[in-house]
C-alpha positions as CSV (number, residue, x, y, z in Angstrom):
1,M,-12.2,-8.5,66.5
2,A,-11.9,-5.0,65.0
3,S,-8.5,-4.5,66.6
4,Q,-7.3,-7.8,65.2
5,S,-8.7,-6.9,61.8
6,S,-6.8,-3.6,61.7
7,D,-3.6,-5.4,62.7
8,D,-4.1,-7.9,59.9
9,V,-4.5,-5.0,57.4
10,E,-1.4,-3.3,58.6
11,A,0.6,-6.5,58.5
12,F,-0.6,-7.1,55.0
13,A,0.4,-3.6,53.9
14,H,3.9,-4.0,55.2
15,R,4.5,-7.6,54.1
16,P,7.7,-8.3,52.2
17,A,7.5,-8.3,48.5
18,F,7.2,-11.8,47.1
19,R,8.4,-12.5,43.6
20,V,8.3,-15.8,41.7
21,R,11.4,-16.4,39.7
22,S,10.5,-16.9,36.1
23,E,12.3,-18.6,33.3
24,F,11.9,-18.3,29.6
25,G,11.7,-21.1,27.0
26,G,9.5,-23.7,28.5
27,A,5.9,-24.6,28.3
28,R,4.0,-23.4,31.4
29,Q,1.2,-25.0,33.3
30,W,-2.3,-23.8,33.3
31,R,-2.7,-20.4,35.1
32,S,1.0,-20.5,36.0
33,R,3.2,-17.4,35.6
34,K,6.5,-19.0,36.3
35,S,7.5,-19.0,32.6
36,R,8.7,-15.6,31.4
37,P,7.0,-14.3,28.3
38,C,9.0,-13.2,25.3
39,D,9.6,-9.6,24.5
40,A,7.0,-9.4,21.8
41,C,4.2,-10.9,24.0
42,R,5.3,-8.8,27.0
43,R,4.9,-5.6,25.0
44,R,1.5,-6.7,23.7
45,K,0.5,-7.8,27.2
46,T,-0.8,-11.1,25.9
47,A,-0.2,-14.7,26.9
48,C,3.1,-16.2,25.6
49,I,2.0,-19.6,24.5
50,I,5.0,-22.0,24.0
51,E,4.0,-25.6,23.4
52,T,7.3,-27.3,23.9
53,S,10.1,-24.8,23.1
54,P,10.5,-21.4,21.5
55,P,9.2,-19.8,19.3
56,C,5.8,-19.1,20.8
57,R,2.7,-19.1,18.7
58,F,2.7,-15.4,18.1
59,C,6.4,-15.1,17.1
60,E,6.1,-18.3,14.9
61,S,3.1,-16.9,13.1
62,R,4.9,-13.6,12.4
63,G,8.3,-15.1,11.6
64,I,10.1,-13.0,14.2
65,P,12.8,-14.0,16.7
66,C,11.3,-15.2,20.0
67,E,13.6,-13.8,22.7
68,A,13.3,-12.6,26.2
69,S,15.6,-10.0,27.5
70,Q,16.2,-9.1,31.2
71,R,15.3,-5.4,30.8
72,S,12.4,-4.0,32.8
73,P,9.3,-2.9,31.0
74,P,9.2,0.8,29.9
75,T,7.6,3.2,32.3
76,R,4.5,5.1,31.4
77,R,4.8,8.6,30.1
78,R,3.9,11.2,32.7
79,P,1.1,13.6,31.8
80,G,1.9,17.1,30.7
81,R,4.8,16.2,28.5
82,P,5.1,18.5,25.5
83,E,4.2,17.2,22.0
84,V,6.9,15.6,19.9
85,A,7.3,16.3,16.2
86,L,7.4,13.0,14.5
87,S,10.0,12.2,11.8
88,P,9.9,9.4,9.3
89,E,12.4,7.5,11.4
90,S,10.2,7.7,14.5
91,L,6.9,7.3,12.7
92,V,6.9,3.5,13.0
93,A,4.8,0.8,14.4
94,R,5.5,-1.2,17.6
95,D,5.9,-4.9,17.7
96,G,2.3,-5.4,18.8
97,I,-1.1,-4.0,18.5
98,D,-2.2,-1.4,21.0
99,A,-5.7,0.0,21.4
100,G,-5.6,3.6,20.2
101,P,-8.1,6.1,21.7
102,S,-9.5,8.8,19.5
103,T,-7.5,11.9,19.1
104,A,-8.6,15.3,20.5
105,P,-9.0,17.9,17.8
106,G,-5.9,20.0,17.1
107,N,-3.5,17.6,18.7
108,A,-1.2,16.9,15.8
109,A,2.4,16.5,14.7
110,T,3.9,17.0,11.3
111,F,6.3,14.9,9.4
112,T,7.7,15.0,5.9
113,S,8.3,11.6,4.2
114,H,11.1,12.2,1.6
115,R,12.2,14.6,-1.0
116,M,11.1,14.0,-4.6
117,P,11.3,16.2,-7.7
118,G,8.3,18.4,-7.6
119,P,6.5,20.2,-4.8
120,A,7.2,19.3,-1.3
121,L,4.2,17.7,0.2
122,A,3.7,17.3,3.9
123,A,1.2,15.2,5.6
124,E,-0.6,16.2,8.9
125,V,-0.4,13.1,11.1
126,P,-2.7,12.9,14.2
127,H,-0.7,12.5,17.4
128,H,-2.0,10.2,20.1
129,S,-0.8,10.4,23.7
130,R,-0.1,6.8,24.5
131,H,-1.0,4.1,22.1
132,S,0.3,3.2,18.7
133,Q,-1.7,3.0,15.5
134,S,-4.0,0.1,14.9
135,T,-2.0,-2.0,12.6
136,S,-2.0,-5.6,11.4
137,E,0.4,-8.2,12.7
138,G,-0.4,-11.1,10.4
139,Y,2.5,-11.0,8.0
140,G,5.6,-13.0,7.5
141,P,9.2,-12.2,7.4
142,D,9.1,-11.0,3.8
143,A,7.1,-7.9,4.7
144,A,8.4,-5.0,2.7
145,A,5.9,-2.1,2.8
146,V,6.4,0.2,5.7
147,L,3.1,1.5,6.8
148,P,2.4,4.6,8.9
149,S,1.7,4.5,12.5
150,P,0.2,8.0,13.1
151,Q,-0.6,7.3,16.8
152,T,2.8,6.3,17.9
153,N,4.7,8.5,20.3
154,P,8.4,7.9,20.2
155,S,8.7,9.0,23.8
156,D,6.5,6.2,25.0
157,H,8.9,3.3,24.4
158,G,12.3,4.6,24.0
159,S,14.7,2.1,22.6
160,E,12.0,-0.4,22.0
161,L,10.9,1.6,18.9
162,S,12.3,0.4,15.7
163,E,11.3,0.8,12.1
164,K,8.5,-1.7,11.5
165,P,6.4,-2.7,8.5
166,V,2.8,-3.7,8.7
167,A,3.7,-6.2,11.4
168,N,6.4,-7.8,13.3
169,A,9.1,-9.0,11.0
170,P,12.9,-9.6,10.7
171,P,15.6,-7.1,11.7
172,P,15.2,-3.6,10.3
173,E,17.7,-4.0,7.5
174,T,15.4,-6.6,5.9
175,R,12.2,-4.7,6.5
176,R,12.9,-1.6,4.5
177,P,10.8,-1.1,1.4
178,D,12.4,-2.2,-1.8
179,P,13.6,0.9,-3.7
180,A,12.9,-1.0,-6.9
181,H,9.2,-0.5,-6.4
182,G,8.7,2.8,-4.6
183,S,10.8,5.5,-3.1
184,R,14.6,5.5,-2.9
185,D,14.2,6.6,0.7
186,P,14.1,3.5,2.9
187,S,12.1,5.2,5.6
188,V,9.2,6.0,3.2
189,L,5.7,5.1,4.4
190,T,3.5,3.5,1.8
191,L,0.4,1.4,1.3
192,E,1.9,-0.1,-1.9
193,D,4.8,-2.5,-2.5
194,G,4.1,-4.9,0.3
195,E,5.2,-8.3,-0.9
196,R,2.2,-10.7,-1.1
197,R,-0.2,-8.2,0.5
198,H,-2.5,-5.4,-0.7
199,A,-4.5,-2.6,0.9
200,H,-8.3,-2.4,0.6
201,C,-10.0,0.9,1.5
202,I,-12.7,0.5,4.1
203,G,-15.7,2.4,2.7
204,L,-18.1,4.5,4.7
205,A,-20.9,2.2,3.7
206,G,-19.0,-0.9,4.7
207,E,-19.8,-3.2,7.5
208,Q,-17.0,-1.7,9.6
209,D,-17.6,1.7,11.2
210,T,-14.6,3.9,10.4
211,D,-15.3,6.1,13.5
212,L,-15.4,3.0,15.7
213,L,-12.2,1.6,14.1
214,A,-10.4,4.8,15.1
215,S,-10.9,4.1,18.8
216,F,-9.6,0.5,19.1
217,R,-7.3,-2.0,17.6
218,S,-8.8,-4.3,15.1
219,V,-7.6,-7.5,13.4
220,I,-9.4,-10.2,11.5
221,V,-8.7,-13.6,12.9
222,N,-9.7,-16.8,11.1
223,E,-10.8,-20.1,12.5
224,T,-7.1,-21.2,12.9
225,N,-6.4,-18.3,15.2
226,K,-4.2,-16.7,12.6
227,V,-4.4,-13.0,11.7
228,D,-5.8,-12.6,8.2
229,A,-6.0,-8.8,7.9
230,G,-5.2,-5.7,9.9
231,V,-6.6,-2.3,9.9
232,V,-4.3,0.7,9.3
233,Q,-5.4,4.2,9.8
234,V,-3.9,6.8,7.3
235,F,-6.1,9.7,8.4
236,A,-7.7,10.3,11.8
237,G,-10.5,12.4,10.4
238,N,-11.6,15.9,11.4
239,P,-15.1,15.9,13.1
240,L,-15.2,19.7,13.1
241,Q,-15.1,19.7,9.3
242,G,-17.1,16.5,8.8
243,E,-14.2,14.5,7.5
244,P,-14.4,10.8,8.5
245,P,-11.3,8.7,9.4
246,V,-9.7,6.7,6.6
247,H,-8.7,3.1,7.2
248,F,-7.3,0.3,5.0
249,N,-7.4,-3.4,5.4
250,I,-4.0,-4.9,4.7
251,V,-4.7,-8.4,3.4
252,M,-2.4,-11.3,2.4
253,D,-2.4,-12.4,-1.2
254,D,-3.0,-16.0,-0.4
255,F,-5.3,-17.4,-3.0
256,I,-6.2,-20.9,-4.1
257,P,-3.4,-22.8,-5.9
258,H,-5.4,-22.8,-9.2
259,D,-5.3,-19.0,-9.4
260,N,-1.7,-18.8,-8.5
261,I,-0.7,-21.4,-11.1
262,A,-2.8,-19.7,-13.8
263,R,-1.2,-16.4,-13.0
264,D,2.3,-17.8,-13.2
265,M,1.5,-19.6,-16.4
266,A,0.3,-16.3,-18.0
267,S,3.5,-14.6,-16.8
268,D,5.7,-17.2,-18.3
269,A,3.8,-17.1,-21.6
270,I,4.1,-13.3,-21.8
271,E,7.9,-13.4,-21.2
272,S,8.2,-16.2,-23.7
273,L,6.4,-14.2,-26.4
274,A,8.4,-11.0,-25.7
275,G,11.7,-12.9,-25.4
276,R,14.8,-10.8,-25.7
277,H,12.9,-7.9,-27.1
278,G,11.2,-7.1,-23.8
279,P,13.5,-4.2,-22.8
280,R,13.3,-2.7,-26.2
281,L,9.5,-2.9,-26.1
282,V,9.5,-1.1,-22.8
283,S,11.7,1.6,-24.3
284,L,9.3,2.1,-27.2
285,Y,6.3,2.3,-24.8
286,F,7.8,5.1,-22.8
287,Q,9.0,6.9,-26.0
288,H,5.7,6.8,-27.9
289,V,2.8,5.8,-25.6
290,H,3.6,7.3,-22.2
291,P,3.7,10.9,-23.4
292,A,0.2,10.6,-24.8
293,N,-1.2,8.8,-21.8
294,C,0.7,9.3,-18.5
295,I,-0.7,6.3,-16.6
296,V,2.4,4.3,-15.7
297,S,4.7,5.6,-13.0
298,K,7.8,5.7,-15.2
299,A,10.7,5.6,-12.7
300,R,8.9,3.2,-10.4
301,F,8.2,0.8,-13.2
302,L,11.8,1.0,-14.5
303,R,13.3,0.4,-11.0
304,A,11.1,-2.7,-10.6
305,Y,11.8,-3.9,-14.1
306,A,15.6,-3.6,-13.7
307,K,15.6,-5.3,-10.4
308,D,13.1,-8.1,-11.0
309,K,10.7,-7.7,-13.8
310,L,8.6,-10.6,-12.6
311,S,7.7,-8.5,-9.5
312,I,5.5,-6.4,-11.9
313,P,2.2,-8.1,-12.5
314,A,2.0,-10.0,-15.7
315,S,-0.9,-8.0,-17.0
316,L,1.0,-4.8,-16.9
317,R,4.1,-6.2,-18.5
318,G,2.0,-7.8,-21.2
319,V,0.1,-4.6,-22.1
320,V,3.3,-2.5,-22.0
321,Y,5.0,-5.0,-24.4
322,A,2.0,-5.0,-26.7
323,L,1.5,-1.2,-26.9
324,G,5.3,-0.8,-27.4
325,A,5.3,-3.4,-30.2
326,T,2.8,-1.3,-32.3
327,F,5.7,1.2,-32.7
328,W,8.3,-1.3,-33.6
329,H,8.6,0.0,-37.1
330,H,9.4,3.5,-35.7
331,D,12.5,2.1,-34.0
332,P,15.5,3.9,-35.6
333,S,18.0,1.2,-34.4
334,P,20.5,0.3,-37.2
335,H,20.1,-3.3,-36.3
336,Q,16.4,-3.4,-36.4
337,E,14.9,-6.8,-37.2
338,V,11.4,-8.0,-38.0
339,L,9.5,-8.5,-34.8
340,A,7.7,-11.8,-34.9
341,L,5.3,-11.2,-32.0
342,D,1.8,-12.5,-31.7
343,L,0.1,-9.4,-30.3
344,R,-3.3,-11.1,-30.0
345,T,-2.0,-13.9,-27.9
346,L,0.1,-11.5,-25.8
347,L,-2.9,-9.4,-25.0
348,E,-5.0,-12.5,-24.3
349,Q,-2.5,-13.6,-21.7
350,A,-2.5,-10.1,-20.2
351,H,-6.3,-10.3,-19.8
352,Y,-6.0,-13.8,-18.5
353,S,-3.6,-12.7,-15.8
354,L,-5.6,-9.6,-14.9
355,H,-8.6,-11.7,-14.3
356,R,-6.7,-13.5,-11.5
357,E,-5.1,-10.2,-10.2
358,Y,-8.6,-8.8,-9.6
359,H,-8.5,-10.8,-6.4
360,A,-6.0,-8.3,-5.1
361,P,-6.4,-4.9,-6.7
362,N,-3.5,-2.5,-6.4
363,L,-2.0,0.4,-8.3
364,W,0.0,-2.0,-10.5
365,N,-2.9,-3.9,-12.0
366,L,-5.0,-0.8,-12.1
367,Q,-2.5,0.7,-14.5
368,A,-2.8,-2.5,-16.6
369,S,-6.6,-2.3,-16.6
370,L,-6.5,1.3,-17.8
371,L,-4.0,0.5,-20.6
372,L,-5.9,-2.6,-21.8
373,V,-8.8,-0.3,-22.7
374,H,-6.5,1.1,-25.4
375,E,-5.4,-2.2,-26.9
376,R,-5.3,-2.2,-30.7
377,P,-8.4,-3.8,-32.3
378,G,-8.0,-7.2,-33.9
379,H,-9.3,-8.4,-37.2
380,T,-12.4,-10.0,-35.7
381,Y,-13.6,-7.2,-33.5
382,T,-13.7,-3.4,-33.2
383,M,-13.4,-1.0,-30.3
384,E,-17.1,-0.3,-30.5
385,T,-17.9,-3.6,-28.8
386,P,-19.1,-3.5,-25.2
387,R,-15.7,-4.9,-24.2
388,T,-14.3,-1.4,-23.8
389,W,-17.2,-0.4,-21.6
390,V,-16.8,-3.5,-19.4
391,L,-13.1,-2.9,-19.0
392,S,-13.6,0.7,-18.0
393,S,-16.2,-0.4,-15.3
394,S,-13.6,-2.9,-14.0
395,A,-11.0,-0.1,-13.7
396,V,-13.5,2.0,-11.8
397,A,-14.2,-0.8,-9.3
398,S,-10.5,-1.5,-8.8
399,A,-9.8,2.2,-8.2
400,Q,-12.5,2.5,-5.6
401,M,-11.3,-0.7,-3.9
402,V,-7.9,0.8,-3.3
403,G,-9.4,4.1,-2.2
404,L,-8.4,6.4,-5.1
405,H,-11.7,8.2,-4.9
406,R,-10.7,9.7,-1.5
407,E,-8.5,12.8,-1.3
408,P,-5.1,11.7,0.1
409,K,-3.7,15.2,0.9
410,L,-3.7,14.7,4.7
411,W,-2.9,11.0,4.7
412,S,0.2,9.7,6.3
413,I,1.7,8.2,3.1
414,A,4.6,9.1,0.9
415,P,4.3,12.1,-1.5
416,W,5.0,10.0,-4.6
417,E,2.1,7.7,-3.7
418,K,-0.3,10.7,-3.2
419,S,0.7,12.0,-6.6
420,L,0.3,8.6,-8.3
421,R,-3.1,8.0,-6.6
422,R,-4.4,11.3,-7.9
423,R,-3.1,10.6,-11.4
424,L,-4.6,7.1,-11.6
425,W,-7.9,8.3,-10.2
426,Y,-8.3,10.9,-12.9
427,A,-7.1,8.5,-15.6
428,T,-9.9,6.2,-14.4
429,Y,-12.4,9.1,-14.3
430,M,-11.5,10.1,-17.9
431,T,-11.7,6.5,-19.1
432,D,-15.2,6.1,-17.5
433,V,-16.6,9.4,-18.9
434,W,-15.3,9.0,-22.5
435,S,-16.2,5.4,-22.8
436,S,-19.7,6.2,-21.6
437,V,-20.0,8.6,-24.5
438,C,-18.8,6.0,-27.0
439,H,-21.5,3.5,-25.8
440,G,-24.3,5.9,-24.9
441,N,-24.4,4.9,-21.3
442,P,-24.4,7.1,-18.2
443,P,-21.0,7.3,-16.4
444,H,-20.3,5.1,-13.4
445,L,-18.8,8.0,-11.6
446,H,-20.4,11.2,-10.4
447,T,-18.9,14.3,-8.9
448,S,-20.5,13.6,-5.5
449,S,-18.9,10.1,-5.4
450,F,-15.3,11.2,-4.9
451,T,-13.3,13.9,-3.2
452,T,-9.9,13.5,-4.9
453,T,-8.5,16.7,-6.3
454,P,-7.0,16.9,-9.8
455,P,-3.2,16.7,-10.0
456,Q,-1.3,19.8,-10.9
457,I,1.3,20.0,-13.7
458,D,4.3,20.1,-11.4
459,E,2.9,17.2,-9.4
460,M,2.8,15.1,-12.5
461,S,6.6,15.2,-12.7
462,I,7.1,13.3,-9.4
463,D,9.0,10.1,-9.9
464,E,9.3,10.7,-13.7
465,D,13.1,11.4,-13.7
466,V,15.1,8.3,-14.8
467,E,18.1,7.5,-12.7
468,D,21.5,7.1,-14.4
469,H,21.6,3.3,-13.9
470,L,18.2,2.9,-15.6
471,K,18.8,5.1,-18.7
472,H,19.8,2.1,-20.8
473,L,16.1,1.0,-20.6
474,V,14.6,4.1,-22.3
475,D,15.2,6.5,-25.2
476,P,17.1,9.7,-24.3
477,S,13.9,11.7,-24.9
478,S,12.4,9.8,-21.9
479,Y,15.1,10.7,-19.3
480,S,13.3,13.6,-17.8
481,P,9.6,14.6,-17.1
482,N,7.7,15.7,-20.2
483,I,6.0,19.0,-19.2
484,T,4.0,19.1,-22.4
485,A,2.6,15.7,-21.7
486,S,1.7,16.7,-18.1
487,A,0.0,19.8,-19.3
488,R,-1.9,17.8,-21.8
489,F,-3.1,15.3,-19.2
490,V,-4.2,18.2,-16.9
491,G,-6.0,19.8,-19.8
492,A,-7.8,16.5,-20.6
493,I,-9.1,16.4,-17.0
494,K,-10.6,19.8,-17.4
495,L,-12.2,18.8,-20.7
496,T,-13.6,15.7,-19.2
497,H,-15.2,17.7,-16.4
498,I,-17.0,19.8,-19.1
499,L,-18.1,16.6,-20.8
500,H,-19.4,15.1,-17.6
501,D,-21.5,18.3,-16.9
502,L,-23.0,18.0,-20.4
503,L,-23.8,14.4,-19.8
504,D,-25.6,15.3,-16.6
505,F,-28.1,17.4,-18.7
506,S,-28.7,14.6,-21.2
């Protein structure tokens, strides 16, 4: 029996390889492997579920082509291969979600996103040996924001790597970020500007453990087996220095029809009130208001306004129109006419839209929230009402929701976004402190509740140069960065710190 058993083992070891021919495109029977999976499911190592004919459920939910090539799967990387310096072109996500183990300290690679006027900022991106970054896959073909994948190694998958947004989407030429909103470099990595999606910072006190998220892939699946949100890591953390990982939930902007209709109605009303004077009101805003309060990202706003002004939230367009209209009588145009604009109705529509936009806080509507604090008082109320204090608290909540209270220096995002995040955080900080003095209340923010460092004067000039094809939208005095205004903003931050210290003693 023992001899027979050994013969059977030897025969089993030398048996000829048996392979079932598989075909792609048909529905397979239960536990059958005769149907070949598509390329996307094959890379993800998940079941390719085709009910009758392609696309499969995964490709259909992502809006990507469902195809199966005859190429063999990529081989695993052999251990001991030297580290690879990542570039913006290679720092991309794969088609699927891979589980990413935690990174050993000191194992990092450096990349630089793109050149902008101002200091060159580089982000230290953690380098993982095998797996790609935990990213979301639940987005449609209109995905625009390219998000970082710090754990992706370009040597792992060779030609299978391609520039990806938050999830699987159409071909690369349609997945590049819109230069009207952010950087002019199509390979920029950004949390902003994703069409119909926004990024929520996962706080340390949240129900999701950021250290645990750093070790595995994570998506939020609803009851219909669709991915609602994905977790993106922008910083792997540094345990030696006590710095936790930083993750964001990328969530779709799918709200109830009532909110969408109300937001669209407010947008239409704002554009109807501004009419053909809209571009001129924008010019007056950047000529008179922006130098005194550098909240709006000038070049980014103008690029979006010139390409499709409706892509800018209605609340921000409304308050920019309203604040610019207060300087209409300063317009030196020889063909100046009387501006028949109902400012009160315009601002009410901006507030109405902002109330809906709070469902999806981002840097756009945060700028609107900060500017609405400075609206001109009407005849029936003054700026001493609690309305200002309530608006400032809403701005603080929105800023914390998008993670502005956390230092982005080492995050794997674009330099312009780091600069804008710092600027908006300290604009929020100043609004909170000074409004607390006006109303005799303690500030919402304390120095121990944030780690963001103040912006420097040269950093304030990032994305403030107006491109030639946009110069018709602004006054010649607004073509280049205003160094005096930047110095004034930085000085106001220092003064606010002093005031905050005094309030701590009160």
